[in-house]
C-alpha positions as CSV (number, residue, x, y, z in Angstrom):
1,M,11.7,-13.7,46.4
2,K,8.3,-12.3,45.8
3,P,7.8,-9.8,43.0
4,P,7.2,-6.2,44.0
5,V,3.7,-5.2,44.8
6,S,3.4,-2.9,41.7
7,K,4.4,-5.8,39.4
8,R,1.9,-8.1,41.2
9,F,-0.8,-5.5,40.7
10,I,0.1,-5.1,37.0
11,L,0.0,-8.9,36.5
12,F,-3.3,-9.2,38.4
13,S,-4.8,-6.4,36.3
14,I,-3.7,-8.0,33.1
15,F,-5.2,-11.4,34.1
16,F,-8.4,-9.7,35.3
17,I,-8.8,-7.7,32.0
18,F,-8.1,-10.9,30.0
19,F,-10.8,-12.7,32.1
20,L,-13.3,-9.9,31.4
21,C,-12.6,-10.1,27.7
22,V,-13.2,-13.9,27.7
23,L,-16.3,-13.5,29.7
24,A,-17.6,-10.8,27.4
25,S,-17.0,-12.9,24.4
26,I,-18.9,-15.8,25.9
27,N,-21.8,-13.6,26.8
28,E,-21.8,-12.1,23.3
29,I,-22.1,-15.5,21.8
30,R,-24.8,-16.4,24.2
31,F,-26.6,-13.1,23.6
32,A,-26.4,-13.6,19.9
33,S,-27.8,-17.1,20.2
34,L,-30.6,-15.9,22.5
35,Y,-31.4,-13.0,20.2
36,Y,-31.6,-15.3,17.2
37,L,-33.7,-17.8,19.1
38,G,-35.9,-15.1,20.5
39,K,-36.3,-13.6,17.1
40,C,-37.3,-17.0,15.7
41,A,-39.7,-17.6,18.5
42,I,-41.3,-14.1,18.0
43,S,-41.6,-14.7,14.3
44,K,-43.1,-18.2,14.8
45,T,-45.5,-16.9,17.5
46,H,-46.6,-14.0,15.2
47,F,-47.1,-16.4,12.3
48,N,-49.0,-18.9,14.4
49,S,-51.2,-16.2,15.8
50,L,-52.1,-15.1,12.3
51,S,-52.6,-18.6,11.0
52,N,-54.9,-19.5,14.0
53,S,-56.8,-16.3,13.8
54,S,-59.9,-15.9,11.8
55,F,-58.5,-12.8,10.2
56,Q,-55.2,-11.2,9.2
57,V,-54.1,-7.7,8.6
58,T,-54.9,-6.1,5.3
59,N,-52.7,-3.9,3.2
60,S,-49.6,-5.2,4.9
61,S,-46.3,-4.8,3.1
62,E,-45.4,-8.4,4.1
63,T,-45.9,-11.3,1.7
64,T,-49.6,-12.2,1.3
65,S,-50.6,-15.1,3.5
66,L,-52.0,-18.3,2.1
67,E,-55.0,-17.7,4.5
68,E,-55.7,-14.3,3.1
69,I,-58.9,-13.9,1.1
70,R,-58.5,-11.7,-2.0
71,I,-61.7,-10.0,-3.3
72,L,-62.3,-7.6,-6.1
73,I,-65.5,-5.5,-5.8
74,G,-66.6,-3.7,-9.0
75,I,-69.1,-0.9,-8.7
76,P,-70.6,0.0,-12.2
77,T,-71.2,3.7,-12.4
78,L,-71.0,6.5,-14.9
79,A,-68.0,8.7,-15.6
80,D,-69.8,11.9,-14.6
81,H,-70.8,10.6,-11.2
82,Y,-67.8,12.1,-9.4
83,H,-69.7,13.0,-6.2
84,K,-71.1,9.5,-5.9
85,R,-67.6,7.9,-6.2
86,H,-66.1,10.3,-3.6
87,F,-68.9,9.4,-1.2
88,L,-68.4,5.7,-1.7
89,R,-64.7,6.1,-1.2
90,M,-65.4,7.5,2.3
91,V,-68.0,4.9,3.1
92,Y,-65.7,2.0,2.2
93,G,-62.3,3.6,3.0
94,T,-63.2,4.0,6.7
95,Q,-63.8,0.3,7.0
96,F,-60.2,-0.6,6.3
97,P,-58.1,-2.4,7.2
98,I,-60.1,-5.6,7.1
99,Q,-58.3,-8.4,8.9
100,G,-57.9,-11.6,6.9
101,A,-58.6,-10.1,3.5
102,K,-57.2,-8.0,0.7
103,I,-60.2,-6.1,-0.8
104,D,-59.9,-3.9,-3.9
105,I,-62.8,-1.7,-4.8
106,K,-63.0,-0.4,-8.4
107,F,-65.4,1.9,-10.1
108,V,-66.3,0.5,-13.5
109,F,-67.5,2.4,-16.5
110,C,-67.2,2.3,-20.3
111,N,-65.1,4.5,-22.6
112,L,-65.0,8.2,-21.8
113,T,-66.9,10.4,-24.3
114,K,-66.3,14.0,-23.2
115,E,-63.2,16.2,-22.8
116,D,-63.9,17.1,-19.2
117,Q,-64.1,13.4,-18.3
118,K,-60.7,12.8,-19.8
119,V,-59.2,15.4,-17.5
120,L,-61.2,14.9,-14.3
121,V,-61.2,11.1,-14.4
122,A,-57.5,11.1,-15.2
123,L,-57.0,13.1,-12.0
124,E,-59.1,10.6,-10.1
125,I,-57.0,7.7,-11.3
126,M,-53.8,9.5,-10.4
127,Q,-55.1,10.2,-6.9
128,Y,-57.0,7.0,-6.1
129,N,-56.1,4.3,-8.7
130,D,-59.5,2.8,-8.3
131,I,-61.1,3.2,-11.7
132,L,-61.6,0.5,-14.4
133,I,-62.5,1.8,-17.8
134,L,-63.9,-0.9,-20.1
135,N,-63.7,-0.8,-23.9
136,C,-67.4,-0.5,-24.4
137,K,-70.2,2.0,-25.0
138,E,-71.9,3.0,-21.8
139,N,-75.0,0.8,-21.0
140,M,-76.7,-0.9,-18.2
141,N,-78.3,-4.1,-19.6
142,K,-76.6,-4.5,-22.9
143,G,-73.4,-6.2,-22.0
144,K,-71.6,-4.0,-19.5
145,T,-71.5,-6.8,-16.9
146,Y,-70.1,-9.1,-19.5
147,S,-67.4,-6.6,-20.4
148,Y,-66.5,-6.2,-16.8
149,F,-66.1,-9.9,-15.9
150,S,-64.6,-11.0,-19.3
151,S,-62.0,-8.2,-19.2
152,L,-60.5,-9.1,-15.8
153,P,-58.3,-12.1,-16.7
154,E,-56.5,-10.2,-19.4
155,I,-56.2,-7.1,-17.3
156,F,-54.6,-8.8,-14.3
157,N,-52.6,-11.4,-16.2
158,S,-50.9,-8.8,-18.3
159,S,-50.7,-6.0,-15.7
160,D,-47.4,-4.3,-14.9
161,E,-48.2,-4.8,-11.2
162,P,-47.3,-8.2,-9.7
163,Y,-50.4,-10.2,-8.8
164,P,-50.6,-13.6,-7.3
165,N,-52.2,-16.5,-9.1
166,P,-55.2,-16.2,-9.1
167,P,-55.1,-12.4,-8.6
168,Y,-58.4,-12.7,-6.7
169,H,-60.3,-15.6,-5.1
170,Y,-63.6,-13.9,-5.7
171,V,-65.0,-11.1,-7.9
172,M,-68.1,-9.2,-7.1
173,K,-70.4,-6.9,-9.0
174,T,-72.5,-4.6,-6.8
175,D,-74.6,-1.4,-7.2
176,D,-73.7,2.1,-6.1
177,D,-76.8,2.1,-3.9
178,S,-75.6,-0.9,-1.9
179,Y,-73.7,-0.7,1.4
180,F,-71.5,-3.7,2.2
181,L,-70.1,-4.3,5.7
182,L,-66.8,-5.7,4.4
183,E,-65.8,-7.6,7.6
184,N,-69.1,-9.5,7.7
185,L,-68.7,-10.3,4.0
186,V,-65.2,-11.7,4.6
187,N,-66.5,-13.7,7.6
188,S,-69.2,-15.2,5.5
189,L,-66.8,-16.2,2.7
190,R,-64.2,-17.8,4.8
191,P,-65.8,-21.3,5.1
192,L,-67.0,-21.3,1.5
193,S,-65.4,-22.9,-1.6
194,R,-63.0,-20.9,-3.8
195,E,-64.1,-22.8,-6.9
196,D,-67.3,-22.7,-8.9
197,L,-69.0,-20.5,-6.3
198,Y,-72.0,-18.2,-6.9
199,Y,-72.9,-16.0,-3.9
200,G,-75.6,-13.4,-3.3
201,Y,-79.2,-12.7,-2.5
202,V,-81.4,-15.1,-4.4
203,I,-84.3,-13.9,-6.4
204,P,-87.3,-14.0,-6.1
205,C,-87.5,-12.4,-2.7
206,P,-89.4,-15.2,-0.9
207,S,-87.1,-17.9,-2.3
208,M,-84.3,-19.4,-0.2
209,D,-83.1,-21.9,-2.9
210,P,-80.1,-20.5,-4.7
211,F,-80.3,-23.2,-7.4
212,V,-83.7,-22.2,-8.8
213,H,-83.2,-18.7,-10.2
214,Y,-80.4,-16.1,-9.9
215,M,-78.7,-13.7,-7.5
216,S,-79.9,-10.1,-7.2
217,G,-77.9,-7.3,-8.8
218,M,-77.6,-5.6,-5.4
219,G,-74.4,-7.6,-5.2
220,Y,-73.3,-11.0,-6.4
221,L,-70.0,-12.7,-6.2
222,V,-68.3,-15.6,-8.1
223,S,-65.0,-17.4,-7.7
224,W,-62.1,-16.6,-10.1
225,D,-62.5,-19.8,-12.2
226,I,-66.0,-18.6,-13.2
227,V,-64.5,-15.2,-14.2
228,E,-62.1,-17.1,-16.5
229,W,-65.0,-19.2,-17.9
230,I,-67.0,-16.1,-18.7
231,R,-64.0,-14.9,-20.8
232,E,-63.5,-18.2,-22.6
233,S,-67.0,-19.4,-23.2
234,E,-69.3,-18.5,-26.0
235,I,-72.4,-18.8,-23.8
236,P,-72.1,-15.4,-22.1
237,N,-71.0,-13.7,-25.3
238,N,-74.1,-14.9,-27.1
239,H,-76.5,-13.7,-24.5
240,L,-75.8,-10.1,-23.5
241,E,-79.1,-8.2,-23.4
242,G,-81.6,-8.1,-20.6
243,P,-81.6,-7.5,-16.9
244,E,-78.0,-8.0,-16.1
245,D,-78.4,-10.0,-12.9
246,K,-80.9,-12.4,-14.6
247,V,-78.7,-12.7,-17.6
248,F,-75.8,-13.6,-15.4
249,G,-77.9,-16.3,-13.8
250,D,-78.8,-17.6,-17.2
251,W,-75.1,-18.0,-18.0
252,M,-74.6,-20.1,-14.9
253,K,-77.6,-22.3,-15.8
254,E,-76.7,-22.8,-19.5
255,G,-73.1,-23.4,-18.8
256,H,-73.8,-25.8,-15.9
257,K,-71.7,-23.6,-13.7
258,A,-71.8,-22.6,-10.0
259,R,-72.2,-26.0,-8.4
260,N,-71.4,-24.2,-5.2
261,R,-74.0,-21.6,-4.3
262,F,-74.6,-19.5,-1.2
263,N,-77.7,-17.6,-0.4
264,A,-76.8,-14.7,1.9
265,K,-80.4,-13.8,2.7
266,W,-81.3,-12.3,5.2
267,S,-77.9,-10.9,5.8
268,M,-78.4,-9.1,2.5
269,Y,-81.6,-7.2,2.0
270,N,-83.3,-4.1,0.7
271,Y,-83.6,-1.0,2.9
272,P,-86.6,-1.4,5.2
273,E,-88.6,1.5,3.8
274,P,-90.9,1.2,1.9
275,P,-91.6,-2.4,3.2
276,T,-91.8,-5.1,0.6
277,R,-91.1,-8.9,0.5
278,C,-87.4,-8.0,-0.2
279,T,-86.9,-5.6,2.8
280,H,-85.7,-6.3,6.3
281,E,-85.1,-4.2,9.4
282,L,-81.5,-3.1,9.9
283,W,-79.8,-5.6,12.2
284,P,-76.3,-6.4,13.3
285,D,-76.0,-9.6,11.3
286,T,-75.9,-7.6,8.0
287,I,-73.6,-8.1,5.0
288,A,-75.3,-5.6,2.6
289,V,-78.2,-3.1,2.5
290,H,-79.6,-2.3,-0.9
291,L,-81.7,0.6,-2.3
292,L,-80.0,3.4,-0.5
293,K,-81.4,5.9,-3.0
294,T,-81.4,9.0,-0.9
295,Q,-78.9,10.7,1.5
296,E,-81.3,10.2,4.3
297,K,-81.3,6.5,3.9
298,W,-77.5,6.4,3.7
299,I,-77.2,8.5,6.9
300,H,-79.7,6.3,8.8
301,T,-77.8,3.2,7.7
302,L,-74.4,4.6,8.5
303,K,-75.6,5.8,11.9
304,Y,-77.1,2.4,12.7
305,F,-73.8,0.6,11.9
306,N,-71.8,3.2,13.8
307,A,-69.7,4.0,10.7
308,T,-67.9,6.9,12.5
309,A,-66.8,4.8,15.5
310,K,-63.1,5.1,14.6
311,L,-63.2,8.9,14.7
312,K,-60.5,10.0,17.2
313,P,-61.1,12.9,19.5
314,S,-59.2,16.1,18.6
315,K,-59.1,19.8,19.4
316,L,-59.4,20.4,15.6
317,Y,-63.1,19.7,15.5
318,H,-66.2,19.4,17.7
319,I,-68.6,16.7,16.6
320,T,-71.3,15.7,19.2
């Protein structure tokens, strides 16, 4: 005797619901597996794309990549030069992020001497955290450069902030009348050694041999191991006075340092006017322009390199 239609319908419904539950469970397992595999594939693809790329994203909250170049750029200035610092923050801040690099720019000066400095500079530090105050008396060619380089290992090794080891691959000293195109700088450093490196614009101007004299104060860079040597060696400490870029070159010569040298001429040069043996016309293959002593020269340079290219259109302003 067959069961009533209602009972058959109920049994069929129960089996159908059971079948759907089993099917959903199987699909959930498959979906989870596919999701996991997909996530791994995406992560791997992202990592490989970064590793194979010439550059990576700067200022990322992710762990620093092994391929990332870390550079500290120090700009010696005076405590009272507030306007100059604000201008340079705009000039360099609009170049970020730089792919493939972590670049920190610090304004460097000696101990504060006036009450207004202690207030205004403190506010700057609170706002920008880009000032390095050395324990020295303000000077230009009497040891300030030594104070800068020799202080860095202790500053970053004992800092409350976590830094990798080394904290930077390269450390630069540059002038406040120099304009660096940071992406070009990074690109030029990528194939170079990260040990015993001395990089810059070789002096005298006609020379192309970086092993004869020294690098111009417009902007020279060394690897972190040389920074540590400057702190530990008596050679720099015993020779402090004189033109700071030449003195630095003397340290390298006397200490038999900087076996790896790179002359960035003519990607680094002085502003074209007035013409000298050190000048060059502005051109795309530029790493740095020096002697921007007037606002007109800065504006001409910034316009040439299209510094405002990232400005987004908005109804809030009209700039033509």
